[in-house]
GUVEXNU-200671 format. One line per field, with one value per residue (C-alpha): residue number from 1; x negated, y negated, z negated; residue in three letters. Coordinates in Angstrom, 2 decimals, padded with zeros to 5 digits. Example, Ala and Ser with C-alpha at 12.3 -4.5 7.8 and 13.67 -1.06 7.14 Angstrom:
# residues 2
k: c(1, 2)
east: c(-012.30, -013.67)
north: c(004.50, 001.06)
up: c(-007.80, -007.14)
r: c(ALA, SER)
***
This chain:
# residues 399
k: c(1, 2, 3, 4, 5, 6, 7, 8, 9, 10, 11, 12, 13, 14, 15, 16, 17, 18, 19, 20, 21, 22, 23, 24, 25, 26, 27, 28, 29, 30, 31, 32, 33, 34, 35, 36, 37, 38, 39, 40, 41, 42, 43, 44, 45, 46, 47, 48, 49, 50, 51, 52, 53, 54, 55, 56, 57, 58, 59, 60, 61, 62, 63, 64, 65, 66, 67, 68, 69, 70, 71, 72, 73, 74, 75, 76, 77, 78, 79, 80, 81, 82, 83, 84, 85, 86, 87, 88, 89, 90, 91, 92, 93, 94, 95, 96, 97, 98, 99, 100, 101, 102, 103, 104, 105, 106, 107, 108, 109, 110, 111, 112, 113, 114, 115, 116, 117, 118, 119, 120, 121, 122, 123, 124, 125, 126, 127, 128, 129, 130, 131, 132, 133, 134, 135, 136, 137, 138, 139, 140, 141, 142, 143, 144, 145, 146, 147, 148, 149, 150, 151, 152, 153, 154, 155, 156, 157, 158, 159, 160, 161, 162, 163, 164, 165, 166, 167, 168, 169, 170, 171, 172, 173, 174, 175, 176, 177, 178, 179, 180, 181, 182, 183, 184, 185, 186, 187, 188, 189, 190, 191, 192, 193, 194, 195, 196, 197, 198, 199, 200, 201, 202, 203, 204, 205, 206, 207, 208, 209, 210, 211, 212, 213, 214, 215, 216, 217, 218, 219, 220, 221, 222, 223, 224, 225, 226, 227, 228, 229, 230, 231, 232, 233, 234, 235, 236, 237, 238, 239, 240, 241, 242, 243, 244, 245, 246, 247, 248, 249, 250, 251, 252, 253, 254, 255, 256, 257, 258, 259, 260, 261, 262, 263, 264, 265, 266, 267, 268, 269, 270, 271, 272, 273, 274, 275, 276, 277, 278, 279, 280, 281, 282, 283, 284, 285, 286, 287, 288, 289, 290, 291, 292, 293, 294, 295, 296, 297, 298, 299, 300, 301, 302, 303, 304, 305, 306, 307, 308, 309, 310, 311, 312, 313, 314, 315, 316, 317, 318, 319, 320, 321, 322, 323, 324, 325, 326, 327, 328, 329, 330, 331, 332, 333, 334, 335, 336, 337, 338, 339, 340, 341, 342, 343, 344, 345, 346, 347, 348, 349, 350, 351, 352, 353, 354, 355, 356, 357, 358, 359, 360, 361, 362, 363, 364, 365, 366, 367, 368, 369, 370, 371, 372, 373, 374, 375, 376, 377, 378, 379, 380, 381, 382, 383, 384, 385, 386, 387, 388, 389, 390, 391, 392, 393, 394, 395, 396, 397, 398, 399)
east: c(-015.47, -012.83, -009.09, -007.13, -003.56, -005.19, -006.69, -003.46, -001.54, -004.07, -003.48, 000.11, 000.00, -002.60, -000.27, 002.78, 000.49, -000.29, 001.89, -000.04, -001.42, 001.66, 001.21, -001.52, 000.63, 001.73, 005.59, 004.98, 007.55, 005.65, 007.81, 006.79, 003.15, 002.12, -000.98, -003.06, -005.77, -008.54, -009.60, -012.06, -013.62, -014.15, -015.40, -017.89, -019.50, -019.56, -017.06, -014.53, -011.49, -009.05, -009.07, -009.97, -006.83, -007.44, -009.32, -011.94, -012.69, -015.92, -018.05, -016.00, -017.61, -016.95, -018.04, -018.41, -018.64, -019.41, -019.07, -023.25, -025.83, -027.76, -026.45, -027.67, -023.71, -023.25, -026.64, -026.74, -023.07, -023.71, -026.86, -024.30, -021.96, -023.90, -024.99, -021.67, -020.05, -022.59, -022.68, -019.11, -017.29, -020.22, -019.21, -021.30, -021.39, -023.15, -022.68, -023.34, -023.83, -021.83, -023.61, -020.82, -019.84, -016.18, -017.11, -019.64, -017.31, -014.59, -017.56, -018.67, -015.12, -015.15, -017.91, -016.79, -013.99, -015.96, -017.76, -014.63, -014.98, -012.38, -011.79, -013.29, -013.83, -013.36, -014.65, -013.11, -014.99, -011.21, -007.89, -006.62, -008.79, -009.10, -005.27, -005.38, -008.66, -006.38, -003.92, -006.16, -007.37, -004.33, -003.56, -006.30, -004.82, -008.08, -007.84, -008.88, -008.41, -009.81, -012.11, -012.79, -010.92, -007.42, -006.04, -002.27, -001.25, -000.95, -000.90, -003.15, -004.33, -006.51, -009.25, -009.53, -012.10, -009.96, -012.01, -009.68, -009.12, -012.93, -013.31, -010.44, -011.96, -015.61, -013.82, -012.59, -015.88, -018.07, -015.46, -015.61, -019.56, -019.65, -017.21, -019.16, -022.50, -021.33, -018.31, -018.90, -019.22, -016.31, -016.22, -016.52, -016.31, -018.23, -017.74, -019.93, -018.17, -016.06, -013.21, -012.09, -011.43, -008.05, -009.74, -012.11, -009.31, -006.94, -010.29, -012.82, -012.53, -009.15, -008.52, -012.19, -010.76, -007.62, -009.67, -011.38, -007.89, -006.64, -008.99, -009.44, -008.34, -011.49, -012.62, -012.82, -012.42, -016.06, -014.13, -010.79, -010.30, -011.22, -010.37, -007.30, -006.94, -004.26, -004.35, -002.49, 000.79, 000.67, -000.26, -002.40, -006.03, -006.87, -009.56, -012.91, -014.50, -016.46, -015.67, -018.02, -018.32, -021.43, -020.45, -022.40, -025.95, -028.35, -029.83, -026.76, -025.48, -028.55, -027.85, -024.35, -025.14, -027.73, -025.56, -022.88, -025.50, -026.06, -022.59, -021.23, -024.27, -022.12, -020.51, -021.67, -019.85, -020.73, -019.68, -021.14, -018.44, -021.19, -024.89, -026.23, -023.79, -024.81, -028.54, -028.30, -026.45, -028.63, -032.15, -030.55, -030.06, -033.61, -034.92, -033.40, -035.14, -032.14, -030.87, -033.08, -032.40, -033.94, -033.50, -030.53, -028.97, -028.32, -029.56, -027.98, -025.08, -023.98, -023.87, -021.89, -022.71, -020.91, -022.90, -025.35, -027.98, -031.62, -032.39, -029.04, -029.75, -033.16, -031.98, -029.03, -031.36, -033.90, -033.37, -034.73, -032.52, -029.04, -027.47, -025.68, -022.93, -022.05, -019.38, -020.95, -020.37, -020.47, -022.04, -021.62, -018.29, -017.20, -018.71, -017.62, -013.70, -014.31, -015.14, -012.52, -009.84, -011.16, -011.16, -007.27, -006.82, -008.73, -007.08, -003.93, -002.95, -002.54, -000.43, -002.08, 000.57, 001.81, 000.27, -001.00, -003.36, -005.67, -008.24, -011.65, -012.99, -015.96, -017.78, -018.30, -021.75, -022.42, -025.76, -024.10, -022.71, -024.48, -027.90, -030.86, -030.63, -026.79, -027.58, -030.30, -028.85, -025.72, -028.28, -030.21, -027.21, -025.34, -027.78, -030.65, -033.30, -037.23, -038.48, -036.00, -035.46, -037.10, -035.69, -037.74, -040.93, -039.69, -039.05, -042.14, -044.38, -042.71, -043.39)
north: c(-024.00, -025.29, -025.55, -022.16, -021.03, -018.30, -021.22, -022.76, -020.15, -018.97, -022.89, -022.58, -018.98, -020.53, -023.42, -021.36, -019.15, -022.67, -024.92, -027.03, -028.08, -029.75, -032.83, -034.34, -033.73, -036.71, -037.59, -041.08, -042.77, -044.21, -046.93, -047.71, -047.23, -045.70, -048.04, -045.54, -047.58, -046.10, -046.37, -049.01, -047.46, -043.96, -045.57, -048.20, -045.10, -042.97, -040.28, -038.85, -041.42, -038.82, -036.21, -032.48, -030.62, -029.84, -026.92, -026.46, -024.89, -023.59, -024.48, -027.34, -029.57, -033.02, -035.45, -039.34, -042.26, -045.22, -048.96, -049.10, -047.58, -050.33, -052.27, -050.89, -050.24, -047.96, -046.34, -045.56, -044.67, -041.88, -040.26, -040.61, -038.75, -035.65, -035.02, -035.38, -033.39, -030.44, -030.55, -030.62, -029.09, -027.58, -028.83, -029.95, -033.50, -035.17, -038.63, -040.22, -043.79, -045.80, -049.02, -051.40, -050.14, -048.95, -047.25, -045.01, -044.58, -043.05, -040.86, -039.87, -038.36, -036.96, -035.19, -034.00, -032.78, -030.49, -029.28, -028.49, -029.74, -029.78, -033.47, -036.90, -039.76, -042.79, -046.33, -048.34, -051.06, -052.40, -052.02, -051.50, -049.83, -046.21, -045.44, -042.86, -041.08, -040.44, -038.92, -036.82, -035.80, -034.94, -033.05, -030.69, -030.45, -031.66, -033.59, -037.60, -040.70, -043.90, -046.03, -049.59, -050.88, -049.90, -049.47, -051.12, -047.45, -046.47, -042.96, -041.04, -041.83, -044.77, -045.51, -049.19, -051.42, -053.83, -057.11, -059.69, -060.58, -061.06, -062.96, -065.46, -065.62, -066.10, -068.82, -070.69, -070.33, -071.83, -074.70, -075.23, -075.50, -077.63, -079.96, -079.74, -080.42, -083.15, -084.78, -087.25, -084.79, -083.11, -079.75, -078.79, -075.39, -073.26, -069.51, -067.37, -063.89, -061.87, -064.31, -060.55, -058.23, -059.05, -057.14, -059.88, -062.41, -060.32, -059.54, -061.83, -065.02, -065.54, -065.00, -067.44, -070.38, -069.91, -069.51, -072.74, -074.41, -072.93, -075.95, -078.26, -079.63, -079.13, -082.00, -080.86, -084.81, -083.22, -081.23, -082.81, -079.70, -077.11, -073.59, -071.85, -068.15, -066.10, -062.61, -059.70, -061.19, -064.32, -066.51, -069.10, -069.63, -073.35, -075.37, -074.51, -077.36, -074.67, -070.80, -068.92, -065.80, -063.82, -060.49, -058.55, -059.45, -061.02, -063.06, -063.78, -065.26, -067.47, -068.98, -069.73, -071.41, -073.26, -074.74, -075.44, -077.32, -079.67, -080.75, -080.47, -081.10, -082.26, -078.58, -077.54, -074.31, -071.63, -067.92, -064.89, -062.09, -059.27, -059.36, -060.03, -063.00, -064.12, -063.84, -065.25, -068.11, -068.35, -068.49, -070.98, -073.61, -072.64, -072.92, -076.77, -077.36, -076.78, -073.69, -074.68, -075.12, -076.40, -074.05, -072.52, -075.72, -075.99, -079.03, -079.53, -076.57, -073.37, -070.07, -066.93, -063.81, -059.77, -056.72, -057.22, -055.46, -055.70, -059.20, -060.71, -060.13, -061.06, -064.40, -064.76, -064.01, -066.66, -070.05, -071.71, -070.41, -072.21, -068.44, -067.70, -065.57, -062.03, -059.86, -056.18, -053.17, -050.07, -047.34, -044.83, -044.97, -045.51, -042.48, -040.40, -041.54, -040.96, -037.40, -036.98, -037.93, -036.09, -032.91, -033.55, -033.56, -030.29, -028.78, -029.54, -031.40, -034.65, -034.97, -035.76, -037.47, -039.81, -043.12, -043.72, -046.29, -046.08, -048.53, -048.21, -051.20, -053.46, -056.09, -059.54, -061.50, -065.00, -066.44, -068.62, -065.76, -062.48, -061.59, -060.15, -056.90, -056.84, -056.93, -054.83, -052.17, -052.30, -051.67, -049.03, -046.77, -047.65, -048.00, -045.55, -047.17, -044.59, -047.70, -049.44, -052.93, -055.29, -058.64, -060.13, -059.03, -059.79, -063.43, -064.09, -062.52, -064.50, -067.58)
up: c(023.96, 026.04, 024.41, 025.51, 025.13, 022.34, 020.17, 020.25, 019.49, 016.42, 015.34, 015.09, 013.15, 011.15, 010.26, 009.72, 007.18, 005.15, 005.12, 003.04, 006.67, 007.97, 005.75, 008.43, 011.37, 013.72, 014.43, 014.71, 017.74, 020.38, 020.51, 016.79, 016.23, 012.83, 011.04, 009.01, 007.74, 006.02, 002.49, 002.42, -000.42, 001.24, 004.15, 002.55, 000.94, 004.01, 002.83, 005.22, 005.61, 006.99, 004.05, 003.74, 005.18, 008.40, 009.15, 011.32, 014.54, 014.21, 017.53, 019.07, 021.59, 021.51, 024.05, 023.11, 025.97, 023.91, 025.37, 025.30, 023.39, 023.63, 020.64, 016.98, 016.00, 019.09, 018.69, 015.25, 015.54, 017.96, 015.41, 012.55, 014.73, 016.06, 012.30, 010.82, 013.20, 012.94, 009.50, 008.19, 011.30, 012.83, 016.21, 019.12, 019.80, 023.09, 024.16, 027.75, 028.09, 030.85, 029.80, 029.72, 033.40, 033.87, 036.90, 034.91, 031.88, 034.28, 035.58, 032.31, 031.42, 034.59, 033.40, 030.18, 032.09, 034.14, 030.79, 029.31, 026.35, 023.49, 022.64, 023.91, 022.06, 024.74, 023.53, 026.75, 028.44, 029.17, 027.83, 031.31, 033.40, 031.71, 031.54, 034.61, 033.35, 029.86, 031.99, 033.84, 030.45, 029.09, 032.34, 031.58, 028.03, 026.71, 023.65, 023.48, 021.54, 022.10, 019.68, 018.97, 021.75, 022.64, 025.99, 027.74, 028.28, 024.35, 025.46, 022.97, 019.22, 018.55, 015.57, 015.61, 013.25, 011.10, 011.59, 012.04, 008.54, 007.96, 011.20, 010.10, 006.46, 008.01, 010.38, 007.32, 005.24, 007.86, 008.17, 004.63, 004.19, 007.26, 005.76, 002.27, 004.08, 006.55, 005.28, 007.85, 011.05, 012.49, 012.53, 016.31, 017.48, 020.18, 020.48, 022.86, 023.58, 026.19, 028.00, 029.55, 026.70, 024.55, 021.80, 021.14, 021.63, 018.60, 016.38, 016.41, 018.38, 017.66, 014.41, 013.87, 015.39, 013.49, 010.13, 011.01, 011.92, 008.34, 006.91, 009.63, 012.99, 015.31, 017.37, 021.08, 022.24, 023.99, 026.39, 028.01, 028.85, 026.81, 027.84, 026.37, 025.94, 025.34, 022.23, 023.49, 021.72, 023.95, 021.59, 022.77, 021.01, 021.34, 019.17, 020.40, 022.50, 024.44, 024.76, 027.25, 028.36, 027.25, 027.62, 024.99, 027.06, 025.16, 028.16, 029.44, 026.20, 026.05, 029.56, 029.03, 025.69, 026.75, 029.31, 026.73, 024.77, 027.60, 028.14, 024.26, 021.83, 018.99, 018.35, 015.28, 014.38, 016.63, 017.01, 018.63, 018.69, 018.79, 017.98, 021.30, 022.06, 018.71, 018.62, 021.98, 021.02, 018.48, 020.76, 023.05, 019.98, 018.93, 022.69, 022.57, 019.27, 017.23, 014.95, 012.69, 008.02, 005.17, 002.11, 003.50, 004.72, 008.38, 009.90, 013.24, 013.61, 011.66, 013.51, 013.10, 014.74, 014.60, 013.88, 011.14, 012.86, 011.01, 013.62, 012.41, 008.91, 008.82, 010.80, 008.08, 005.13, 005.86, 004.60, 007.89, 010.29, 011.00, 011.16, 008.00, 008.38, 010.07, 010.53, 009.56, 011.72, 010.20, 012.48, 009.43, 008.62, 011.83, 013.12, 010.28, 010.88, 014.71, 013.91, 011.60, 013.64, 016.92, 015.01, 013.81, 017.58, 018.03, 015.31, 016.23, 013.03, 015.14, 018.02, 020.63, 023.13, 020.33, 020.02, 016.21, 015.42, 012.64, 011.37, 009.57, 008.00, 008.28, 006.09, 006.13, 004.71, 003.84, 002.94, 000.62, -001.65, -000.48, -002.09, 000.10, -001.75, -000.97, 002.41, 002.96, 000.75, 003.10, 006.11, 004.77, 004.34, 007.04, 009.84, 008.14, 009.82, 009.25, 007.27, 004.66, 005.37, 003.00, 004.06, 001.40, 002.75, 006.41, 005.28, 003.39, 006.54, 009.32, 007.28)
r: c(MET, LYS, LYS, SER, SER, LYS, LEU, VAL, ALA, LEU, ALA, MET, ALA, LEU, LEU, MET, ALA, ALA, THR, MET, LEU, ALA, ALA, CYS, GLY, GLY, GLY, THR, SER, SER, GLU, ALA, PRO, ALA, SER, GLU, PRO, ALA, SER, SER, GLU, ALA, ALA, ALA, SER, GLY, GLU, SER, THR, THR, GLY, GLU, SER, ALA, SER, SER, VAL, GLU, GLY, ALA, TYR, ILE, GLY, LYS, VAL, PRO, ILE, THR, LEU, LYS, HIS, ASP, VAL, HIS, GLY, ASN, ASP, ALA, LYS, TRP, ALA, GLU, GLN, TYR, ALA, ALA, GLU, LYS, TYR, GLY, ALA, THR, TYR, GLU, VAL, ILE, ASP, PRO, ASP, GLN, ASP, LEU, SER, LYS, GLU, ILE, ALA, ALA, VAL, GLU, THR, PHE, ILE, SER, LYS, GLY, VAL, ASP, GLY, ILE, ILE, LEU, HIS, PRO, VAL, THR, GLU, ASP, GLY, VAL, ASN, GLU, ILE, ILE, GLN, GLU, VAL, ARG, ASP, GLN, ASP, ILE, ASN, ILE, MET, THR, TYR, CYS, VAL, GLY, THR, THR, GLY, LYS, GLN, VAL, PRO, SER, LEU, MET, ILE, ASP, GLU, ALA, GLY, MET, ALA, TYR, GLN, MET, GLY, ALA, ASP, MET, ALA, LYS, GLN, TRP, MET, GLU, LEU, TYR, PRO, ASP, LYS, PRO, VAL, SER, VAL, GLY, ILE, VAL, GLY, TRP, THR, ASP, ILE, ALA, PHE, CYS, PHE, ASP, ASN, ARG, GLY, GLY, PRO, PHE, ILE, ASN, GLY, VAL, LYS, SER, VAL, THR, THR, PRO, ASP, THR, SER, ALA, ASN, PRO, SER, PRO, ALA, VAL, PHE, GLN, ASN, SER, ALA, GLY, GLU, GLU, LEU, THR, GLY, ALA, THR, TYR, TRP, VAL, HIS, GLY, GLY, GLY, VAL, LEU, GLU, THR, ALA, GLN, GLN, VAL, THR, ALA, ASP, ALA, ILE, ALA, GLN, TYR, PRO, ASP, VAL, ASN, VAL, ILE, TYR, GLY, THR, ASN, VAL, SER, ASN, GLY, LEU, GLY, ALA, LEU, ALA, ALA, TYR, GLU, ALA, ALA, GLY, ARG, GLY, LYS, ALA, GLU, ASP, GLY, LYS, PRO, LEU, THR, GLU, ILE, ILE, ALA, SER, THR, ASP, ALA, SER, ALA, GLY, GLU, LEU, ARG, LYS, LEU, ALA, ASP, PRO, THR, SER, SER, LEU, LYS, TYR, ALA, LEU, GLY, MET, GLN, PRO, GLN, THR, PHE, ALA, TYR, ALA, GLN, ILE, ASP, MET, ILE, MET, GLU, LEU, ILE, ASN, GLY, THR, LEU, ASP, ASN, ASP, THR, TYR, VAL, GLU, ARG, THR, THR, PRO, ASP, ILE, TYR, PHE, ASN, TYR, TYR, LYS, ASP, SER, LEU, GLU, THR, MET, GLN, ASP, TRP, TYR, ASN, VAL, GLN, TYR, ASN, PRO, GLU, THR, PRO, LEU, ASP, LEU, ALA, ALA, GLU, ILE, ALA, ASN, ALA, GLN)
***
């Protein structure tokens, strides 16, 4: 179903007849984008975070271009979105996976344009690579929004994940934990992430290192010229002994971390900025005979990851592994928020040519605070595996 002038006229008539729908409209200045944080309580429970006021266009056709489907969070996000779009809105949902390739991502958007979809949810591979294709979509009078990673153009509404505060807290908590366990060993930080995406500086690596620095001054003496990055506000991010590019690919993350271990063996607080970066970093430390803990006490370093997939939670909950922290990305919560927002655009209750930024929350797990039951119950809701995760049983089987 392609959006037509007839549909627009019908929507306008409905709005005039039912003025209560007007409250859902945009109207925010593009020079002063509004922040519309979703309710954390509603999002955590899987409820709609954008309300019930938008009318439903029965039979709407939604196209989704994720960054990749290989990561658990994005693959399960797509499954939840297809189900939710059909059940709540009677909408068709289709996904094309570019597998982290910008040219394939642009081609996927062009495919959806040719199919005449009503709306596109785009998870940019890079902030500066999709501005032209977004304009092409709008030139065809097709609705489009960005998700998770913003764009330099800020042309259309965006749904972001509110994770910077939790990354900051995680950095502070990890540094405190290390200082409590090893008061005579200065905190030295390593980060395995993306070195080419501002989103990761703004929301993960940057807040994390600033959280560490809120409780101590990290020791960078092992590296006389540590890398200095900038977030999108132009603020310099310093304090990491190494900050390497894993690129969200497990094998790459493992290799660059192995190289970093050889150069900087005394680094003891490590953050992998997604599941592949985190598990790749852990694998490198394990291959070097490290990455171990005794009764939950890390022996040579303490490691954090991002996504809280089943693989990460198994390691986090295992008292013999040094991975002890994780940001939890919430595929069910994120999927519901995306579908609600794109339907507002399709229904005309949100202006597609005014930049509005909303947020949807993630969560944070800490081995020293969260029970196995808390982590596995969250996972079983958000990821809805065929076989529910039982962390105690899996840890026992691994011994």
